[in-house]
Predicted model as a PDB file, atoms N, CA, C, CB and O in Angstrom, pLDDT in the B-factor column:
MODEL        1                                                                  
ATOM      1  N   LEU A   1      96.115 112.724  95.160  1.00 94.00           N  
ATOM      2  CA  LEU A   1      96.241 113.897  95.976  1.00 94.00           C  
ATOM      3  C   LEU A   1      94.727 114.407  96.677  1.00 94.00           C  
ATOM      4  CB  LEU A   1      96.894 115.058  94.989  1.00 94.00           C  
ATOM      5  O   LEU A   1      94.656 114.850  97.824  1.00 94.00           O  
ATOM      6  N   ASP A   2      93.795 114.285  95.949  1.00 95.00           N  
ATOM      7  CA  ASP A   2      92.695 114.837  96.683  1.00 95.00           C  
ATOM      8  C   ASP A   2      92.341 113.903  97.513  1.00 95.00           C  
ATOM      9  CB  ASP A   2      91.595 115.275  95.938  1.00 95.00           C  
ATOM     10  O   ASP A   2      92.039 114.334  98.626  1.00 95.00           O  
ATOM     11  N   TRP A   3      92.239 112.285  97.312  1.00 96.00           N  
ATOM     12  CA  TRP A   3      91.879 111.421  98.468  1.00 96.00           C  
ATOM     13  C   TRP A   3      92.451 111.695  99.423  1.00 96.00           C  
ATOM     14  CB  TRP A   3      92.030 110.197  98.379  1.00 96.00           C  
ATOM     15  O   TRP A   3      91.701 111.835 100.390  1.00 96.00           O  
ATOM     16  N   CYS A   4      93.677 111.874  99.658  1.00 94.00           N  
ATOM     17  CA  CYS A   4      95.030 111.774 100.886  1.00 94.00           C  
ATOM     18  C   CYS A   4      94.306 113.061 101.264  1.00 94.00           C  
ATOM     19  CB  CYS A   4      97.133 111.838 100.407  1.00 94.00           C  
ATOM     20  O   CYS A   4      93.759 112.973 102.363  1.00 94.00           O  
ATOM     21  N   ALA A   5      94.159 114.217 100.655  1.00 93.00           N  
ATOM     22  CA  ALA A   5      93.874 115.152 101.536  1.00 93.00           C  
ATOM     23  C   ALA A   5      92.596 115.365 102.498  1.00 93.00           C  
ATOM     24  CB  ALA A   5      93.990 116.065 100.856  1.00 93.00           C  
ATOM     25  O   ALA A   5      92.360 115.841 103.609  1.00 93.00           O  
ATOM     26  N   HIS A   6      91.788 114.634 101.256  1.00 94.00           N  
ATOM     27  CA  HIS A   6      90.379 114.379 101.844  1.00 94.00           C  
ATOM     28  C   HIS A   6      90.463 113.241 103.523  1.00 94.00           C  
ATOM     29  CB  HIS A   6      89.392 113.442 100.324  1.00 94.00           C  
ATOM     30  O   HIS A   6      89.771 113.233 104.541  1.00 94.00           O  
ATOM     31  N   LYS A   7      91.289 112.676 103.214  1.00 95.00           N  
ATOM     32  CA  LYS A   7      91.680 111.662 103.970  1.00 95.00           C  
ATOM     33  C   LYS A   7      92.530 112.011 104.920  1.00 95.00           C  
ATOM     34  CB  LYS A   7      92.158 110.739 103.303  1.00 95.00           C  
ATOM     35  O   LYS A   7      92.851 111.192 105.782  1.00 95.00           O  
ATOM     36  N   GLN A   8      93.094 113.456 104.906  1.00 94.00           N  
ATOM     37  CA  GLN A   8      93.961 114.151 105.719  1.00 94.00           C  
ATOM     38  C   GLN A   8      95.333 113.360 105.981  1.00 94.00           C  
ATOM     39  CB  GLN A   8      93.231 114.456 106.994  1.00 94.00           C  
ATOM     40  O   GLN A   8      95.792 113.322 107.123  1.00 94.00           O  
ATOM     41  N   MET A   9      95.953 112.755 104.954  1.00 93.00           N  
ATOM     42  CA  MET A   9      97.325 111.459 105.220  1.00 93.00           C  
ATOM     43  C   MET A   9      97.954 112.558 104.433  1.00 93.00           C  
ATOM     44  CB  MET A   9      97.340 109.401 104.443  1.00 93.00           C  
ATOM     45  O   MET A   9      97.526 113.361 103.603  1.00 93.00           O  
ATOM     46  N   PRO A  10      99.517 112.239 105.165  1.00 93.00           N  
ATOM     47  CA  PRO A  10     100.563 113.122 104.113  1.00 93.00           C  
ATOM     48  C   PRO A  10     100.773 112.006 102.671  1.00 93.00           C  
ATOM     49  CB  PRO A  10     102.468 113.478 105.084  1.00 93.00           C  
ATOM     50  O   PRO A  10     100.535 110.807 102.519  1.00 93.00           O  
ATOM     51  N   VAL A  11     101.421 113.242 101.621  1.00 95.00           N  
ATOM     52  CA  VAL A  11     101.799 112.437 101.273  1.00 95.00           C  
ATOM     53  C   VAL A  11     103.446 113.332 100.571  1.00 95.00           C  
ATOM     54  CB  VAL A  11     100.613 111.674 100.484  1.00 95.00           C  
ATOM     55  O   VAL A  11     103.739 114.527 100.552  1.00 95.00           O  
ATOM     56  N   HIS A  12     103.951 112.515 100.244  1.00 97.00           N  
ATOM     57  CA  HIS A  12     105.521 112.765  99.725  1.00 97.00           C  
ATOM     58  C   HIS A  12     105.921 112.871  98.281  1.00 97.00           C  
ATOM     59  CB  HIS A  12     106.376 111.648 100.173  1.00 97.00           C  
ATOM     60  O   HIS A  12     106.360 111.903  97.659  1.00 97.00           O  
ATOM     61  N   ILE A  13     105.766 114.016  97.782  1.00 97.00           N  
ATOM     62  CA  ILE A  13     106.481 113.873  96.264  1.00 97.00           C  
ATOM     63  C   ILE A  13     107.454 113.796  95.895  1.00 97.00           C  
ATOM     64  CB  ILE A  13     106.397 114.541  95.552  1.00 97.00           C  
ATOM     65  O   ILE A  13     108.236 114.648  96.319  1.00 97.00           O  
ATOM     66  N   LEU A  14     108.018 112.721  94.869  1.00 97.00           N  
ATOM     67  CA  LEU A  14     109.407 112.876  94.468  1.00 97.00           C  
ATOM     68  C   LEU A  14     108.854 112.875  93.090  1.00 97.00           C  
ATOM     69  CB  LEU A  14     110.620 111.721  94.936  1.00 97.00           C  
ATOM     70  O   LEU A  14     107.975 112.307  92.443  1.00 97.00           O  
ATOM     71  N   LEU A  15     110.278 114.262  92.860  1.00 97.00           N  
ATOM     72  CA  LEU A  15     110.194 114.571  91.870  1.00 97.00           C  
ATOM     73  C   LEU A  15     111.245 114.308  90.884  1.00 97.00           C  
ATOM     74  CB  LEU A  15     109.907 115.544  92.018  1.00 97.00           C  
ATOM     75  O   LEU A  15     112.204 115.028  90.604  1.00 97.00           O  
ATOM     76  N   THR A  16     110.860 112.953  90.311  1.00 96.00           N  
ATOM     77  CA  THR A  16     112.323 112.188  89.558  1.00 96.00           C  
ATOM     78  C   THR A  16     113.184 112.746  88.533  1.00 96.00           C  
ATOM     79  CB  THR A  16     111.988 110.955  88.825  1.00 96.00           C  
ATOM     80  O   THR A  16     113.089 113.861  88.018  1.00 96.00           O  
ATOM     81  N   LYS A  17     113.983 111.892  88.314  1.00 95.00           N  
ATOM     82  CA  LYS A  17     114.865 112.582  86.672  1.00 95.00           C  
ATOM     83  C   LYS A  17     115.366 113.915  87.299  1.00 95.00           C  
ATOM     84  CB  LYS A  17     113.567 113.055  84.917  1.00 95.00           C  
ATOM     85  O   LYS A  17     115.525 114.786  86.444  1.00 95.00           O  
ATOM     86  N   ALA A  18     115.688 114.342  88.708  1.00 94.00           N  
ATOM     87  CA  ALA A  18     116.545 115.592  88.885  1.00 94.00           C  
ATOM     88  C   ALA A  18     117.811 115.669  88.511  1.00 94.00           C  
ATOM     89  CB  ALA A  18     116.628 115.943  90.071  1.00 94.00           C  
ATOM     90  O   ALA A  18     118.319 116.776  88.691  1.00 94.00           O  
ATOM     91  N   ASP A  19     118.344 115.022  88.146  1.00 93.00           N  
ATOM     92  CA  ASP A  19     119.977 114.912  87.522  1.00 93.00           C  
ATOM     93  C   ASP A  19     120.192 114.882  85.920  1.00 93.00           C  
ATOM     94  CB  ASP A  19     120.696 113.419  88.049  1.00 93.00           C  
ATOM     95  O   ASP A  19     121.130 114.493  85.225  1.00 93.00           O  
ATOM     96  N   LYS A  20     118.756 115.534  85.579  1.00 94.00           N  
ATOM     97  CA  LYS A  20     118.903 115.714  84.288  1.00 94.00           C  
ATOM     98  C   LYS A  20     118.770 117.204  84.089  1.00 94.00           C  
ATOM     99  CB  LYS A  20     117.957 114.894  83.520  1.00 94.00           C  
ATOM    100  O   LYS A  20     119.099 117.663  82.996  1.00 94.00           O  
ATOM    101  N   PHE A  21     118.242 118.146  85.200  1.00 93.00           N  
ATOM    102  CA  PHE A  21     118.545 119.941  85.413  1.00 93.00           C  
ATOM    103  C   PHE A  21     119.474 120.265  85.910  1.00 93.00           C  
ATOM    104  CB  PHE A  21     117.736 120.757  86.181  1.00 93.00           C  
ATOM    105  O   PHE A  21     119.439 119.800  87.049  1.00 93.00           O  
ATOM    106  N   LYS A  22     120.539 120.931  85.729  1.00 92.00           N  
ATOM    107  CA  LYS A  22     121.263 121.716  86.496  1.00 92.00           C  
ATOM    108  C   LYS A  22     120.682 122.538  87.984  1.00 92.00           C  
ATOM    109  CB  LYS A  22     121.676 122.606  85.514  1.00 92.00           C  
ATOM    110  O   LYS A  22     119.529 122.923  88.180  1.00 92.00           O  
ATOM    111  N   ARG A  23     121.727 122.647  88.818  1.00 90.00           N  
ATOM    112  CA  ARG A  23     120.971 123.041  90.291  1.00 90.00           C  
ATOM    113  C   ARG A  23     119.802 123.971  90.547  1.00 90.00           C  
ATOM    114  CB  ARG A  23     121.913 123.653  91.132  1.00 90.00           C  
ATOM    115  O   ARG A  23     118.954 123.911  91.437  1.00 90.00           O  
ATOM    116  N   GLY A  24     119.999 125.124  89.250  1.00 94.00           N  
ATOM    117  CA  GLY A  24     119.545 126.442  89.802  1.00 94.00           C  
ATOM    118  C   GLY A  24     118.055 126.120  89.015  1.00 94.00           C  
ATOM    119  O   GLY A  24     117.023 126.489  89.576  1.00 94.00           O  
ATOM    120  N   PRO A  25     117.981 125.381  87.629  1.00 95.00           N  
ATOM    121  CA  PRO A  25     116.778 125.464  87.056  1.00 95.00           C  
ATOM    122  C   PRO A  25     115.397 123.966  87.990  1.00 95.00           C  
ATOM    123  CB  PRO A  25     117.295 125.206  85.107  1.00 95.00           C  
ATOM    124  O   PRO A  25     114.178 123.793  88.013  1.00 95.00           O  
ATOM    125  N   ALA A  26     116.500 123.347  88.512  1.00 95.00           N  
ATOM    126  CA  ALA A  26     115.937 122.048  89.164  1.00 95.00           C  
ATOM    127  C   ALA A  26     115.380 122.433  90.576  1.00 95.00           C  
ATOM    128  CB  ALA A  26     117.132 120.850  89.319  1.00 95.00           C  
ATOM    129  O   ALA A  26     114.614 121.621  91.095  1.00 95.00           O  
ATOM    130  N   GLY A  27     115.721 123.726  91.339  1.00 95.00           N  
ATOM    131  CA  GLY A  27     115.506 124.073  92.509  1.00 95.00           C  
ATOM    132  C   GLY A  27     113.936 125.162  91.775  1.00 95.00           C  
ATOM    133  O   GLY A  27     112.798 125.082  92.237  1.00 95.00           O  
ATOM    134  N   ASN A  28     114.264 125.885  90.840  1.00 96.00           N  
ATOM    135  CA  ASN A  28     113.315 126.218  90.092  1.00 96.00           C  
ATOM    136  C   ASN A  28     111.894 125.757  90.170  1.00 96.00           C  
ATOM    137  CB  ASN A  28     113.730 125.994  89.094  1.00 96.00           C  
ATOM    138  O   ASN A  28     110.941 126.490  90.436  1.00 96.00           O  
ATOM    139  N   ILE A  29     111.831 124.274  89.875  1.00 96.00           N  
ATOM    140  CA  ILE A  29     110.997 123.426  89.498  1.00 96.00           C  
ATOM    141  C   ILE A  29     110.191 123.310  91.137  1.00 96.00           C  
ATOM    142  CB  ILE A  29     111.795 122.032  88.740  1.00 96.00           C  
ATOM    143  O   ILE A  29     109.120 123.694  91.607  1.00 96.00           O  
ATOM    144  N   LEU A  30     111.209 122.671  91.564  1.00 96.00           N  
ATOM    145  CA  LEU A  30     110.883 122.321  93.087  1.00 96.00           C  
ATOM    146  C   LEU A  30     109.914 123.162  93.967  1.00 96.00           C  
ATOM    147  CB  LEU A  30     112.149 122.361  93.833  1.00 96.00           C  
ATOM    148  O   LEU A  30     109.021 122.676  94.661  1.00 96.00           O  
ATOM    149  N   GLN A  31     110.228 124.608  93.839  1.00 97.00           N  
ATOM    150  CA  GLN A  31     109.438 125.869  94.422  1.00 97.00           C  
ATOM    151  C   GLN A  31     108.318 125.652  93.463  1.00 97.00           C  
ATOM    152  CB  GLN A  31     110.225 127.525  94.350  1.00 97.00           C  
ATOM    153  O   GLN A  31     107.301 125.703  94.154  1.00 97.00           O  
ATOM    154  N   GLN A  32     108.067 125.487  92.519  1.00 97.00           N  
ATOM    155  CA  GLN A  32     106.977 125.945  91.687  1.00 97.00           C  
ATOM    156  C   GLN A  32     105.774 124.508  92.397  1.00 97.00           C  
ATOM    157  CB  GLN A  32     107.516 125.946  89.596  1.00 97.00           C  
ATOM    158  O   GLN A  32     104.841 124.734  93.167  1.00 97.00           O  
ATOM    159  N   VAL A  33     106.027 123.613  92.051  1.00 97.00           N  
ATOM    160  CA  VAL A  33     105.142 122.640  92.793  1.00 97.00           C  
ATOM    161  C   VAL A  33     105.203 122.765  94.277  1.00 97.00           C  
ATOM    162  CB  VAL A  33     105.501 121.227  92.441  1.00 97.00           C  
ATOM    163  O   VAL A  33     104.272 122.193  94.843  1.00 97.00           O  
ATOM    164  N   ARG A  34     106.129 123.414  95.117  1.00 97.00           N  
ATOM    165  CA  ARG A  34     105.569 123.183  96.515  1.00 97.00           C  
ATOM    166  C   ARG A  34     104.140 124.844  96.201  1.00 97.00           C  
ATOM    167  CB  ARG A  34     107.336 123.421  98.214  1.00 97.00           C  
ATOM    168  O   ARG A  34     102.991 124.730  96.630  1.00 97.00           O  
ATOM    169  N   LYS A  35     104.532 125.939  95.557  1.00 97.00           N  
ATOM    170  CA  LYS A  35     103.411 126.803  95.623  1.00 97.00           C  
ATOM    171  C   LYS A  35     102.146 126.247  95.053  1.00 97.00           C  
ATOM    172  CB  LYS A  35     103.724 128.016  94.968  1.00 97.00           C  
ATOM    173  O   LYS A  35     101.109 126.358  95.707  1.00 97.00           O  
ATOM    174  N   ALA A  36     102.147 125.534  93.643  1.00 96.00           N  
ATOM    175  CA  ALA A  36     101.131 124.551  93.355  1.00 96.00           C  
ATOM    176  C   ALA A  36     100.195 123.998  94.328  1.00 96.00           C  
ATOM    177  CB  ALA A  36     101.709 123.559  92.873  1.00 96.00           C  
ATOM    178  O   ALA A  36      98.983 124.071  94.525  1.00 96.00           O  
ATOM    179  N   ILE A  37     100.974 123.546  94.744  1.00 96.00           N  
ATOM    180  CA  ILE A  37     100.052 122.032  95.843  1.00 96.00           C  
ATOM    181  C   ILE A  37      99.825 122.754  97.274  1.00 96.00           C  
ATOM    182  CB  ILE A  37     101.376 120.159  96.282  1.00 96.00           C  
ATOM    183  O   ILE A  37      99.297 122.068  98.149  1.00 96.00           O  
ATOM    184  N   LYS A  38     100.138 123.919  97.536  1.00 94.00           N  
ATOM    185  CA  LYS A  38     100.247 124.399  99.259  1.00 94.00           C  
ATOM    186  C   LYS A  38      99.195 124.628  99.730  1.00 94.00           C  
ATOM    187  CB  LYS A  38     100.976 125.635  99.674  1.00 94.00           C  
ATOM    188  O   LYS A  38      98.797 124.253 100.834  1.00 94.00           O  
ATOM    189  N   ALA A  39      98.548 125.359  98.834  1.00 93.00           N  
ATOM    190  CA  ALA A  39      96.986 125.824  99.356  1.00 93.00           C  
ATOM    191  C   ALA A  39      95.812 124.269  99.642  1.00 93.00           C  
ATOM    192  CB  ALA A  39      96.183 127.025  97.764  1.00 93.00           C  
ATOM    193  O   ALA A  39      95.267 124.039 100.721  1.00 93.00           O  
ATOM    194  N   ASP A  40      95.708 123.650  98.744  1.00 94.00           N  
ATOM    195  CA  ASP A  40      95.008 122.757  98.558  1.00 94.00           C  
ATOM    196  C   ASP A  40      95.602 121.397  99.016  1.00 94.00           C  
ATOM    197  CB  ASP A  40      94.674 122.863  97.341  1.00 94.00           C  
ATOM    198  O   ASP A  40      94.767 120.583  99.410  1.00 94.00           O  
ATOM    199  N   TYR A  41      96.811 121.042  99.029  1.00 96.00           N  
ATOM    200  CA  TYR A  41      97.154 119.975  99.825  1.00 96.00           C  
ATOM    201  C   TYR A  41      98.174 120.273 100.517  1.00 96.00           C  
ATOM    202  CB  TYR A  41      97.366 118.873  99.208  1.00 96.00           C  
ATOM    203  O   TYR A  41      99.248 120.481  99.953  1.00 96.00           O  
ATOM    204  N   PRO A  42      98.031 120.361 102.018  1.00 94.00           N  
ATOM    205  CA  PRO A  42      99.101 121.103 103.109  1.00 94.00           C  
ATOM    206  C   PRO A  42      99.459 120.037 103.709  1.00 94.00           C  
ATOM    207  CB  PRO A  42      98.579 122.248 104.223  1.00 94.00           C  
ATOM    208  O   PRO A  42      99.802 120.349 104.850  1.00 94.00           O  
ATOM    209  N   LEU A  43      99.580 118.691 103.495  1.00 94.00           N  
ATOM    210  CA  LEU A  43     100.289 117.695 104.030  1.00 94.00           C  
ATOM    211  C   LEU A  43     101.042 117.054 103.445  1.00 94.00           C  
ATOM    212  CB  LEU A  43      99.745 117.000 104.479  1.00 94.00           C  
ATOM    213  O   LEU A  43     101.782 116.206 103.943  1.00 94.00           O  
ATOM    214  N   ALA A  44     100.948 117.459 101.906  1.00 96.00           N  
ATOM    215  CA  ALA A  44     101.977 117.432 101.236  1.00 96.00           C  
ATOM    216  C   ALA A  44     103.705 117.821 101.354  1.00 96.00           C  
ATOM    217  CB  ALA A  44     101.478 117.950 100.531  1.00 96.00           C  
ATOM    218  O   ALA A  44     103.855 118.861 101.996  1.00 96.00           O  
ATOM    219  N   THR A  45     104.502 117.448 101.063  1.00 96.00           N  
ATOM    220  CA  THR A  45     105.448 117.489 100.826  1.00 96.00           C  
ATOM    221  C   THR A  45     106.038 116.977  99.795  1.00 96.00           C  
ATOM    222  CB  THR A  45     105.761 117.303 101.545  1.00 96.00           C  
ATOM    223  O   THR A  45     105.582 115.908  99.391  1.00 96.00           O  
ATOM    224  N   VAL A  46     107.404 117.678  98.956  1.00 97.00           N  
ATOM    225  CA  VAL A  46     108.085 117.425  97.835  1.00 97.00           C  
ATOM    226  C   VAL A  46     109.404 117.793  97.585  1.00 97.00           C  
ATOM    227  CB  VAL A  46     107.481 117.847  96.992  1.00 97.00           C  
ATOM    228  O   VAL A  46     109.954 118.893  97.543  1.00 97.00           O  
ATOM    229  N   GLN A  47     109.969 116.180  97.361  1.00 97.00           N  
ATOM    230  CA  GLN A  47     111.274 116.999  96.970  1.00 97.00           C  
ATOM    231  C   GLN A  47     112.325 116.553  95.813  1.00 97.00           C  
ATOM    232  CB  GLN A  47     112.101 117.064  98.215  1.00 97.00           C  
ATOM    233  O   GLN A  47     112.040 115.462  95.320  1.00 97.00           O  
ATOM    234  N   LEU A  48     113.508 117.192  95.271  1.00 97.00           N  
ATOM    235  CA  LEU A  48     113.885 116.351  94.423  1.00 97.00           C  
ATOM    236  C   LEU A  48     114.132 115.038  94.665  1.00 97.00           C  
ATOM    237  CB  LEU A  48     114.733 116.758  93.977  1.00 97.00           C  
ATOM    238  O   LEU A  48     114.087 114.730  95.856  1.00 97.00           O  
ATOM    239  N   PHE A  49     114.506 113.733  93.498  1.00 97.00           N  
ATOM    240  CA  PHE A  49     114.976 112.681  93.642  1.00 97.00           C  
ATOM    241  C   PHE A  49     115.617 112.267  92.117  1.00 97.00           C  
ATOM    242  CB  PHE A  49     113.926 111.835  94.267  1.00 97.00           C  
ATOM    243  O   PHE A  49     115.101 112.573  91.042  1.00 97.00           O  
ATOM    244  N   SER A  50     116.841 111.515  92.297  1.00 95.00           N  
ATOM    245  CA  SER A  50     117.194 110.918  90.989  1.00 95.00           C  
ATOM    246  C   SER A  50     118.236 109.166  91.828  1.00 95.00           C  
ATOM    247  CB  SER A  50     118.461 112.494  89.790  1.00 95.00           C  
ATOM    248  O   SER A  50     119.044 109.014  92.745  1.00 95.00           O  
ATOM    249  N   SER A  51     117.659 108.387  90.979  1.00 91.00           N  
ATOM    250  CA  SER A  51     117.930 107.232  91.432  1.00 91.00           C  
ATOM    251  C   SER A  51     119.304 106.597  90.872  1.00 91.00           C  
ATOM    252  CB  SER A  51     116.797 106.468  91.169  1.00 91.00           C  
ATOM    253  O   SER A  51     119.995 105.634  91.204  1.00 91.00           O  
ATOM    254  N   LEU A  52     119.402 107.917  89.528  1.00 93.00           N  
ATOM    255  CA  LEU A  52     121.012 107.499  88.990  1.00 93.00           C  
ATOM    256  C   LEU A  52     121.809 108.038  90.055  1.00 93.00           C  
ATOM    257  CB  LEU A  52     121.586 108.220  87.409  1.00 93.00           C  
ATOM    258  O   LEU A  52     122.631 107.205  90.435  1.00 93.00           O  
ATOM    259  N   ASP A  53     121.867 109.135  90.681  1.00 92.00           N  
ATOM    260  CA  ASP A  53     122.995 109.643  91.084  1.00 92.00           C  
ATOM    261  C   ASP A  53     122.723 109.478  92.796  1.00 92.00           C  
ATOM    262  CB  ASP A  53     123.239 111.211  90.415  1.00 92.00           C  
ATOM    263  O   ASP A  53     123.478 110.090  93.550  1.00 92.00           O  
ATOM    264  N   LYS A  54     121.634 108.642  93.355  1.00 94.00           N  
ATOM    265  CA  LYS A  54     121.096 108.847  94.462  1.00 94.00           C  
ATOM    266  C   LYS A  54     120.797 110.220  95.221  1.00 94.00           C  
ATOM    267  CB  LYS A  54     121.748 108.176  95.074  1.00 94.00           C  
ATOM    268  O   LYS A  54     120.857 110.171  96.450  1.00 94.00           O  
ATOM    269  N   GLN A  55     120.479 111.447  94.619  1.00 95.00           N  
ATOM    270  CA  GLN A  55     119.966 112.500  95.357  1.00 95.00           C  
ATOM    271  C   GLN A  55     118.522 112.295  95.594  1.00 95.00           C  
ATOM    272  CB  GLN A  55     120.221 113.759  94.700  1.00 95.00           C  
ATOM    273  O   GLN A  55     117.541 112.061  94.889  1.00 95.00           O  
ATOM    274  N   GLY A  56     118.766 112.474  96.887  1.00 95.00           N  
ATOM    275  CA  GLY A  56     117.329 112.711  97.691  1.00 95.00           C  
ATOM    276  C   GLY A  56     117.290 111.586  98.196  1.00 95.00           C  
ATOM    277  O   GLY A  56     116.779 111.603  99.316  1.00 95.00           O  
ATOM    278  N   VAL A  57     117.771 110.136  97.681  1.00 95.00           N  
ATOM    279  CA  VAL A  57     117.559 108.900  98.260  1.00 95.00           C  
ATOM    280  C   VAL A  57     117.394 109.148 100.160  1.00 95.00           C  
ATOM    281  CB  VAL A  57     118.980 107.886  97.710  1.00 95.00           C  
ATOM    282  O   VAL A  57     116.447 108.709 100.813  1.00 95.00           O  
ATOM    283  N   GLU A  58     118.644 109.995 100.775  1.00 94.00           N  
ATOM    284  CA  GLU A  58     118.636 109.771 102.038  1.00 94.00           C  
ATOM    285  C   GLU A  58     117.520 110.478 102.398  1.00 94.00           C  
ATOM    286  CB  GLU A  58     119.802 110.082 102.710  1.00 94.00           C  
ATOM    287  O   GLU A  58     117.055 110.041 103.450  1.00 94.00           O  
ATOM    288  N   GLN A  59     116.767 111.608 101.835  1.00 95.00           N  
ATOM    289  CA  GLN A  59     115.428 112.426 102.476  1.00 95.00           C  
ATOM    290  C   GLN A  59     114.612 111.670 102.503  1.00 95.00           C  
ATOM    291  CB  GLN A  59     114.813 113.583 101.847  1.00 95.00           C  
ATOM    292  O   GLN A  59     113.926 111.577 103.521  1.00 95.00           O  
ATOM    293  N   ALA A  60     114.396 110.898 101.461  1.00 95.00           N  
ATOM    294  CA  ALA A  60     112.853 110.328 101.330  1.00 95.00           C  
ATOM    295  C   ALA A  60     113.214 108.894 102.372  1.00 95.00           C  
ATOM    296  CB  ALA A  60     112.237 109.871  99.282  1.00 95.00           C  
ATOM    297  O   ALA A  60     112.133 108.589 102.875  1.00 95.00           O  
ATOM    298  N   ARG A  61     114.134 108.077 102.793  1.00 93.00           N  
ATOM    299  CA  ARG A  61     114.490 107.226 103.705  1.00 93.00           C  
ATOM    300  C   ARG A  61     113.796 107.943 104.996  1.00 93.00           C  
ATOM    301  CB  ARG A  61     116.088 106.991 103.720  1.00 93.00           C  
ATOM    302  O   ARG A  61     112.752 107.569 105.529  1.00 93.00           O  
ATOM    303  N   GLU A  62     114.665 109.143 105.412  1.00 93.00           N  
ATOM    304  CA  GLU A  62     114.037 109.753 106.325  1.00 93.00           C  
ATOM    305  C   GLU A  62     112.540 110.101 106.923  1.00 93.00           C  
ATOM    306  CB  GLU A  62     114.461 110.490 106.114  1.00 93.00           C  
ATOM    307  O   GLU A  62     112.137 110.369 108.055  1.00 93.00           O  
ATOM    308  N   LYS A  63     111.931 109.976 105.691  1.00 94.00           N  
ATOM    309  CA  LYS A  63     110.381 110.865 105.763  1.00 94.00           C  
ATOM    310  C   LYS A  63     109.747 109.389 105.941  1.00 94.00           C  
ATOM    311  CB  LYS A  63     109.688 112.033 104.046  1.00 94.00           C  
ATOM    312  O   LYS A  63     108.837 109.069 106.706  1.00 94.00           O  
ATOM    313  N   LEU A  64     110.431 108.609 105.077  1.00 92.00           N  
ATOM    314  CA  LEU A  64     109.368 107.129 105.547  1.00 92.00           C  
ATOM    315  C   LEU A  64     109.882 106.867 106.856  1.00 92.00           C  
ATOM    316  CB  LEU A  64     109.544 105.477 104.500  1.00 92.00           C  
ATOM    317  O   LEU A  64     109.255 106.056 107.538  1.00 92.00           O  
ATOM    318  N   ALA A  65     110.878 107.388 107.323  1.00 91.00           N  
ATOM    319  CA  ALA A  65     111.176 106.485 108.453  1.00 91.00           C  
ATOM    320  C   ALA A  65     110.281 107.625 109.857  1.00 91.00           C  
ATOM    321  CB  ALA A  65     113.318 106.189 108.608  1.00 91.00           C  
ATOM    322  O   ALA A  65     110.186 107.158 110.992  1.00 91.00           O  
ATOM    323  N   SER A  66     109.987 108.373 109.693  1.00 91.00           N  
ATOM    324  CA  SER A  66     109.110 109.495 110.379  1.00 91.00           C  
ATOM    325  C   SER A  66     108.115 108.947 110.281  1.00 91.00           C  
ATOM    326  CB  SER A  66     108.995 110.877 109.892  1.00 91.00           C  
ATOM    327  O   SER A  66     107.845 108.235 111.248  1.00 91.00           O  
ATOM    328  N   TRP A  67     106.988 108.976 109.018  1.00 90.00           N  
ATOM    329  CA  TRP A  67     105.893 108.193 108.884  1.00 90.00           C  
ATOM    330  C   TRP A  67     105.808 106.847 110.014  1.00 90.00           C  
ATOM    331  CB  TRP A  67     105.938 107.749 107.377  1.00 90.00           C  
ATOM    332  O   TRP A  67     104.942 106.777 110.886  1.00 90.00           O  
ATOM    333  N   LEU A  68     106.531 106.154 109.870  1.00 90.00           N  
ATOM    334  CA  LEU A  68     106.961 104.553 110.570  1.00 90.00           C  
ATOM    335  C   LEU A  68     107.100 104.630 111.708  1.00 90.00           C  
ATOM    336  CB  LEU A  68     108.222 103.831 110.204  1.00 90.00           C  
ATOM    337  O   LEU A  68     106.892 103.648 112.420  1.00 90.00           O  
ATOM    338  N   GLU A  69     107.568 106.052 112.310  1.00 85.00           N  
ATOM    339  CA  GLU A  69     108.390 105.798 113.298  1.00 85.00           C  
ATOM    340  C   GLU A  69     109.022 105.185 113.752  1.00 85.00           C  
ATOM    341  CB  GLU A  69     108.230 105.839 113.813  1.00 85.00           C  
ATOM    342  O   GLU A  69     108.859 104.710 114.877  1.00 85.00           O  
ATOM    343  N   LEU A  70     110.216 104.944 112.809  1.00 72.00           N  
ATOM    344  CA  LEU A  70     111.321 103.823 112.970  1.00 72.00           C  
ATOM    345  C   LEU A  70     112.638 104.580 113.955  1.00 72.00           C  
ATOM    346  CB  LEU A  70     111.951 103.287 111.181  1.00 72.00           C  
ATOM    347  O   LEU A  70     113.716 104.022 114.160  1.00 72.00           O  
ATOM    348  N   ASN A  71     112.309 105.776 114.415  1.00 63.00           N  
ATOM    349  CA  ASN A  71     113.294 106.658 115.145  1.00 63.00           C  
ATOM    350  C   ASN A  71     114.956 105.869 115.167  1.00 63.00           C  
ATOM    351  CB  ASN A  71     112.608 106.891 116.854  1.00 63.00           C  
ATOM    352  O   ASN A  71     115.652 105.395 116.064  1.00 63.00           O  
ATOM    353  N   GLY A  72     115.126 106.048 113.553  1.00 58.00           N  
ATOM    354  CA  GLY A  72     116.540 106.121 113.530  1.00 58.00           C  
ATOM    355  C   GLY A  72     116.863 103.882 112.785  1.00 58.00           C  
ATOM    356  O   GLY A  72     117.840 103.206 112.464  1.00 58.00           O  
ATOM    357  N   ALA A  73     115.746 103.721 112.857  1.00 58.00           N  
ATOM    358  CA  ALA A  73     115.705 102.430 112.629  1.00 58.00           C  
ATOM    359  C   ALA A  73     116.151 102.569 110.928  1.00 58.00           C  
ATOM    360  CB  ALA A  73     114.143 101.720 113.088  1.00 58.00           C  
ATOM    361  O   ALA A  73     115.641 103.434 110.215  1.00 58.00           O  
ATOM    362  N   PRO A  74     117.059 101.691 110.474  1.00 60.00           N  
ATOM    363  CA  PRO A  74     117.229 101.738 108.376  1.00 60.00           C  
ATOM    364  C   PRO A  74     116.114 101.436 108.382  1.00 60.00           C  
ATOM    365  CB  PRO A  74     118.297 100.565 107.180  1.00 60.00           C  
ATOM    366  O   PRO A  74     115.448 101.014 109.327  1.00 60.00           O  
ATOM    367  N   VAL A  75     115.643 101.734 106.730  1.00 59.00           N  
ATOM    368  CA  VAL A  75     114.751 101.731 105.864  1.00 59.00           C  
ATOM    369  C   VAL A  75     115.287 101.280 104.305  1.00 59.00           C  
ATOM    370  CB  VAL A  75     114.178 103.053 105.979  1.00 59.00           C  
ATOM    371  O   VAL A  75     115.936 102.065 103.614  1.00 59.00           O  
ATOM    372  N   ALA A  76     115.066 100.445 104.028  1.00 60.00           N  
ATOM    373  CA  ALA A  76     115.559  99.911 103.120  1.00 60.00           C  
ATOM    374  C   ALA A  76     115.100 100.264 101.792  1.00 60.00           C  
ATOM    375  CB  ALA A  76     115.486  98.793 103.363  1.00 60.00           C  
ATOM    376  O   ALA A  76     115.595  99.722 100.803  1.00 60.00           O  
TER     377      ALA A  76                                                      
ENDMDL                                                                          
END                                                                             
């Protein structure tokens, strides 16, 4: 994170295993992480993710597509 901040590169953090938490606690964790990184890593974004139940897969694909400027092209 420090290196990316120094290079002014965006970072997208996936909080994996989101399926292990109920919605409320997962949301609290997400907000805590966002708050913790906000000042030092302004280009970093964070999301909940679970490969097991496909939570956050589309959001992660959209983030990658926007970085790669794919404009609607599918990201595998």
